C-alpha positions in Angstrom: -48.9 18.1 -5.0 -49.5 15.7 -2.0 -46.3 13.0 -2.5 -45.8 9.3 -1.4 -42.3 9.0 0.4 -40.7 5.8 0.9 -38.1 6.3 3.5 -35.9 3.4 5.3 -35.6 0.9 2.5 -32.7 -1.0 1.2 -32.2 0.9 -2.3 -31.1 -1.2 -5.3 -31.4 1.7 -7.9 -30.6 -0.9 -11.3 -27.6 1.8 -12.0 -24.7 -0.2 -10.7 -24.3 1.1 -7.7 -24.3 -1.1 -4.7 -27.5 -1.7 -2.7 -27.8 1.6 0.0 -30.0 2.7 2.9 -32.0 5.2 1.7 -35.3 7.1 1.2 -36.8 8.4 -1.9 -39.9 10.8 -2.9 -42.4 10.3 -5.4 -45.1 13.2 -7.0 -47.2 12.3 -9.7 -46.4 9.2 -11.5 -42.2 10.5 -11.5 -39.7 10.0 -8.6 -38.6 13.3 -7.5 -35.6 12.7 -5.1 -33.7 10.0 -3.9 -31.4 10.4 -1.1 -29.1 8.7 2.2 -31.6 7.3 4.7 -33.1 10.3 6.7 -32.5 12.6 3.7 -35.8 13.1 2.4 -38.5 15.3 4.8 -41.6 14.8 4.6 -44.3 17.5 3.8 -47.7 18.4 4.9 -50.2 15.9 2.8 -47.2 13.5 2.2 -48.4 9.8 2.1 -44.9 8.3 4.4 -44.4 4.5 4.4 -41.4 2.8 6.3 -39.5 0.3 4.5 -38.3 -1.1 7.6 -35.2 -2.1 5.3 -37.4 -3.5 3.1 -35.3 -4.3 -0.3 -36.8 -1.7 -3.1 -36.5 -2.0 -6.6 -37.6 -1.2 -9.9 -40.8 -2.6 -11.2 -39.3 -6.5 -13.5 -40.0 -6.1 -16.9 -41.1 -9.5 -18.3 -39.0 -8.8 -22.4 -40.8 -11.7 -24.3 -44.3 -12.0 -23.6 -47.3 -14.3 -24.4 -49.9 -12.9 -22.5 -53.2 -14.8 -24.0 -51.4 -18.2 -23.8 -53.0 -18.7 -20.4 -50.9 -22.1 -19.0 -51.8 -24.2 -21.9 -50.2 -27.4 -22.9 -50.5 -27.1 -26.8 -51.2 -24.3 -29.7 -54.7 -26.0 -30.4 -55.2 -25.1 -26.8 -53.7 -21.6 -27.2 -56.0 -20.9 -30.6 -59.2 -23.0 -28.8 -60.9 -20.3 -26.7 -63.5 -17.8 -28.2 -62.5 -14.1 -28.8 -64.7 -13.3 -25.6 -62.9 -16.1 -23.6 -59.6 -15.6 -24.9 -60.2 -11.7 -23.9 -60.7 -12.7 -19.9 -57.3 -15.0 -20.8 -55.2 -12.4 -21.7 -56.9 -9.9 -19.2 -56.2 -12.3 -16.5 -52.4 -12.5 -17.8 -52.1 -9.0 -17.0 -53.0 -9.1 -14.0 -51.1 -12.5 -13.0 -48.0 -10.7 -14.4 -48.2 -7.4 -12.2 -49.3 -9.3 -9.0 -46.0 -11.1 -9.7 -44.2 -7.5 -9.8 -44.1 -7.0 -13.5 -45.0 -3.7 -14.1 -43.7 -3.7 -18.2 -44.5 -6.1 -20.3 -42.8 -6.4 -23.4 -44.5 -8.2 -25.7 -43.7 -10.6 -28.3 -46.5 -12.2 -30.2 -50.3 -13.5 -29.4 -52.7 -15.7 -30.1 -55.0 -13.4 -31.6 -54.3 -10.5 -33.6 -55.7 -7.3 -31.1 -55.6 -9.4 -27.6 -53.2 -7.6 -26.0 -54.0 -4.2 -28.0 -57.5 -4.3 -25.9 -55.9 -5.1 -22.7 -53.6 -2.5 -22.9 -56.4 0.2 -24.0 -58.4 -1.4 -20.8 -55.3 -1.0 -18.8 -54.2 2.1 -20.1 -57.8 3.1 -19.5 -57.7 2.1 -15.7 -60.4 -0.2 -16.3 -58.4 -3.4 -15.4 -55.4 -4.1 -13.4 -52.1 -4.6 -15.6 -48.5 -3.9 -16.3 -47.6 -1.3 -18.9 -48.1 -3.2 -22.3 -46.4 -3.3 -25.5 -48.5 -5.0 -27.6 -47.5 -8.2 -29.8 -48.9 -8.9 -33.0 -49.7 -12.6 -34.2 -46.7 -13.8 -35.6 -45.5 -13.6 -39.0 -43.8 -17.0 -40.7 -43.7 -18.4 -43.7 -44.6 -21.7 -45.2 -43.5 -24.6 -43.6 -41.7 -22.7 -41.0 -42.6 -22.9 -37.0 -46.6 -21.9 -36.8 -47.2 -23.5 -40.2 -49.8 -25.9 -39.0 -51.1 -26.9 -42.2 -50.0 -30.0 -44.6 -51.2 -30.5 -48.3 -54.0 -32.7 -46.7 -55.0 -30.4 -43.8 -55.5 -26.6 -44.5 -55.5 -25.7 -40.6 -55.6 -22.0 -38.6 -52.5 -21.6 -36.4 -51.2 -18.6 -34.4 -49.6 -17.1 -37.1 -49.9 -15.0 -40.4 -48.2 -17.3 -43.2 -46.6 -14.8 -45.8 -44.1 -15.9 -48.9 -42.3 -12.7 -50.4 -41.7 -9.5 -49.4 -44.6 -8.1 -51.1 -47.2 -10.3 -48.7 -45.0 -9.3 -45.6 -45.0 -5.7 -46.3 -49.3 -6.2 -46.3 -49.2 -8.0 -42.7 -47.4 -6.1 -41.2 -49.4 -3.1 -42.3 -52.6 -5.2 -41.1 -50.8 -5.5 -37.7 -50.1 -1.8 -37.2 -53.1 -1.2 -38.9 -54.7 -3.0 -35.4 -52.9 -1.4 -33.0 -49.9 -3.4 -32.1 -46.5 -1.4 -31.0 -44.7 -5.2 -31.7 -44.4 -6.8 -35.2 -43.6 -10.5 -34.4 -41.5 -12.5 -36.7 -40.3 -16.0 -37.2 -37.2 -16.0 -38.9 -35.1 -19.0 -38.1 -37.0 -22.7 -37.1 -37.9 -24.4 -33.8 -37.6 -27.7 -32.3 -41.3 -28.3 -32.0 -41.0 -27.8 -35.8 -39.1 -31.2 -37.7 -39.5 -30.1 -40.8 -37.7 -26.1 -40.1 -35.6 -27.2 -37.2 -34.1 -24.7 -34.6 -30.7 -24.4 -36.8 -32.9 -23.3 -40.4 -33.3 -19.8 -41.5 -36.8 -20.4 -43.8 -37.8 -16.7 -43.6 -35.5 -14.6 -46.2 -33.3 -11.5 -45.7 -35.9 -10.0 -48.1 -39.1 -10.4 -46.1 -37.3 -9.4 -43.0 -36.0 -6.0 -44.1 -39.3 -5.4 -45.4 -41.2 -6.1 -42.3 -38.6 -3.9 -40.7 -39.0 -1.0 -42.9 -42.7 -1.4 -43.2 -43.3 -1.2 -39.3 -40.6 1.6 -38.7 -43.0 3.9 -40.9 -46.0 3.4 -38.4 -43.3 4.2 -35.6 -43.6 0.2 -34.3 -40.8 -2.1 -33.8 -40.0 -5.6 -35.3 -39.3 -8.7 -32.7 -38.1 -11.9 -33.7 -37.9 -15.7 -33.2 -34.1 -16.4 -34.2 -32.4 -19.2 -33.0 -30.4 -19.8 -35.9 -26.9 -18.0 -36.9 -28.2 -16.7 -40.1 -31.8 -15.5 -38.6 -29.8 -13.2 -35.9 -27.8 -12.4 -38.6 -30.6 -11.6 -40.8 -32.7 -9.5 -37.9 -29.3 -7.4 -37.2 -28.4 -6.2 -40.6 -32.5 -5.5 -41.1 -32.7 -3.5 -37.8 -34.3 -5.9 -35.8 -35.1 -4.3 -32.1 -35.5 -7.6 -30.2 -34.0 -10.7 -31.1 -35.6 -13.8 -29.4 -34.0 -17.1 -28.2 -29.9 -16.9 -30.3 -29.2 -20.3 -29.2 -26.6 -20.6 -32.1 -23.4 -18.3 -32.9 -20.3 -17.7 -35.0 -18.0 -15.1 -34.4 -19.7 -13.0 -36.9 -22.9 -13.2 -35.7 -21.3 -11.9 -32.0 -19.7 -9.4 -33.9 -22.2 -8.0 -35.2 -24.4 -8.0 -32.0 -21.7 -6.6 -30.4 -21.6 -3.8 -33.0 -25.2 -2.9 -32.6 -25.7 -3.7 -29.3 -26.4 -0.1 -28.3 -30.0 -0.4 -30.8 -30.7 -4.6 -30.1 -32.1 -6.9 -27.1 -31.5 -10.2 -27.0 -33.5 -12.2 -24.7 -32.6 -16.4 -24.2 -35.8 -17.3 -22.9 -34.3 -20.0 -20.9 -37.2 -20.9 -18.6 -38.8 -22.6 -21.4 -36.1 -25.3 -22.2 -35.4 -25.4 -18.0 -38.6 -26.2 -17.6 -39.1 -28.6 -20.1 -36.3 -30.8 -18.7 -36.7 -30.8 -14.7 -40.6 -29.8 -15.2 -42.2 -31.3 -18.0 -44.4 -34.0 -16.7 -47.3 -34.6 -17.0 -47.8 -32.1 -20.1 -45.0 -33.8 -22.3 -43.8 -37.5 -21.7 -40.8 -38.5 -20.2 -37.8 -38.2 -22.3 -39.8 -35.9 -24.8 -36.8 -32.9 -23.9 -34.1 -35.1 -25.0 -35.7 -36.3 -28.1 -36.0 -33.0 -29.3 -32.8 -32.4 -28.4 -33.6 -29.4 -25.8 -30.4 -30.1 -24.1 -28.2 -29.5 -26.3 -30.1 -26.4 -27.3 -29.6 -25.6 -24.1 -25.7 -26.1 -24.2 -25.7 -24.3 -27.3 -27.2 -21.4 -25.0 -25.3 -21.2 -22.3 -21.8 -20.7 -24.5 -23.6 -17.8 -26.9 -25.2 -15.9 -24.1 -22.4 -16.1 -21.8 -20.2 -14.5 -24.9 -23.0 -11.9 -25.2 -22.9 -11.2 -21.5 -19.2 -10.7 -21.9 -19.6 -8.8 -24.7 -21.9 -6.1 -23.1 -25.1 -7.0 -24.9 -28.1 -5.6 -23.4 -30.3 -9.2 -22.3 -33.7 -9.5 -21.1 -35.9 -11.7 -19.1 -38.8 -14.0 -19.8 -39.9 -15.7 -22.6 -42.3 -17.8 -23.4 -44.1 -18.1 -19.9 -47.7 -18.9 -19.8 -47.2 -22.5 -21.0 -48.6 -25.7 -18.4 -44.9 -26.2 -18.1 -43.9 -22.7 -17.3 -46.4 -21.2 -15.7 -47.5 -17.1 -16.1 -46.6 -15.7 -13.1 -43.3 -17.5 -12.5 -41.1 -15.3 -15.1 -39.2 -13.7 -12.4 -37.6 -17.4 -12.3 -35.3 -16.1 -14.9 -33.3 -14.1 -12.5 -31.7 -16.9 -10.7 -31.6 -18.9 -14.8 -29.6 -16.1 -15.9 -27.0 -16.5 -12.6 -27.0 -20.1 -13.0 -27.0 -20.7 -16.9 -25.1 -17.1 -18.2 -23.0 -17.0 -15.6 -24.6 -13.0 -14.1 -24.1 -12.1 -11.0 -27.5 -11.3 -9.1 -26.8 -7.2 -9.3 -26.6 -8.1 -13.4 -29.3 -10.0 -13.6 -31.6 -8.1 -11.9 -30.2 -5.0 -14.3 -31.6 -7.1 -17.1 -35.3 -7.8 -15.4 -35.4 -3.7 -14.6 -32.9 -1.0 -16.6 -32.2 -3.2 -19.5 -36.5 -4.1 -20.0 -37.0 -0.5 -19.0 -35.0 0.8 -21.8 -37.3 -1.7 -24.4 -40.2 -0.8 -23.3 -39.5 3.0 -23.6 -37.1 4.9 -25.9 -37.3 8.1 -23.3 -35.3 6.1 -21.1 -37.0 6.8 -18.4 -38.3 3.4 -17.0 -36.1 0.6 -15.4 -33.9 2.5 -12.6 -34.5 4.5 -9.2 -33.2 8.0 -10.1 -35.1 11.6 -10.3 -37.2 12.2 -13.0 -38.0 8.2 -13.7 -41.2 6.9 -14.0 -42.3 5.6 -10.4 -42.8 1.6 -10.8 -41.2 0.1 -7.8 -41.1 -3.1 -6.0 -40.8 -3.3 -2.0 -40.0 -6.8 -1.1 -39.6 -8.6 2.1 -35.7 -9.7 2.8 -32.4 -9.6 0.6 -33.1 -10.3 -2.7 -29.4 -10.7 -3.9 -29.1 -13.3 -0.8 -32.0 -15.3 -2.3 -33.4 -14.3 -5.7 -36.3 -17.2 -5.4 -37.9 -14.0 -3.3 -38.9 -12.3 -6.8 -40.8 -15.4 -7.3 -43.3 -15.3 -3.9 -46.1 -12.9 -4.3 -46.4 -12.8 -0.2 -42.9 -11.3 -0.4 -43.8 -8.1 -2.7 -45.1 -6.1 0.1 -45.8 -3.0 -2.3 -46.3 -2.6 -5.7 -46.3 0.3 -7.2 -46.6 1.6 -10.9 -47.3 5.1 -12.5 -46.8 6.2 -9.1 -49.8 4.4 -8.2 -50.1 1.8 -5.4 -51.5 -1.3 -6.3 -50.6 -3.3 -3.7 -49.2 -2.0 -0.1 -48.9 -4.5 2.5 -47.2 -2.4 4.8 -49.4 -1.4 8.0 
């Protein structure tokens, strides 16, 4: 089998080793050899790429994805497109992510049930470009919580399925599984965008969360959850939720529960949304909106919680709530710098969250997210020293090479 050999690279393998000058070889969709510079000899028929010292790293993973939101400025704009138009918006979202170096996408929820399912299937068939996709469902929420757009005098359809009680939850999860979703999204806590159910509240019951997890497990699917409040995170950990999104508030019991579950749970702080609301929200958000919603206080709570979780070894994922007008799809890699600035990660640690941790969330097989023999060949080759300047990750022009599943998607090296 002809191989692709990348020689003379600065390799960040995401295993905890420092970067080193090295070569690697890919056969099919797997890495078959990694070693010091000059150690991987070319064979007849190989495609040899001279990296010339460029930074070689695993592909990044969006850990809390909304591929179909289309950089909308409101929930109404997210809902508005027809199914046909929305499919095209989601297809563009997939390409934008891959162009930005995100070779995998761990879906949270989408604006319509089958949007990410259809795009996943088309990407897997080779019809359109895009990352590996775990397709998210519609959000599942409860009456009066985030995602319930109705009022007594005005029934409105939002981006959620609304349930009340465990049996309605069982049916909703079964529908999402029937429609092909890989990840089932629950809204367990409230949210600052919903004054009747603010972020510290927990409208969904433990029994509803447990029913969702048990039902999804029966189909071989995973559950991730919008969980900002203390009780919502506790419910999720005890029920067996795989991915916890946000988690700003904490007490010692919550931190202890997450530490006990750190080998089976992933946490995506999703700090990019709040950062951009405060610093880059205009003109889509009126000046002072973030402050009026209490976002600065939520940021401080997030810093305290996720710094503590980092110290306890919880596996963080980057990404979250990108795809809004002030937090655009394709800029997701800004989270790597955010992890350094807000949570005290080293650049190496933050980059590991973007690669190794994301790969483990994507695939239970443990064969994605690091540069090692036998691992899937999702790779980025970047102009510049990424660990000295994390902003390079947000510049598509610096992506000299993007490989997904052993295939060259982009190669700008002569």
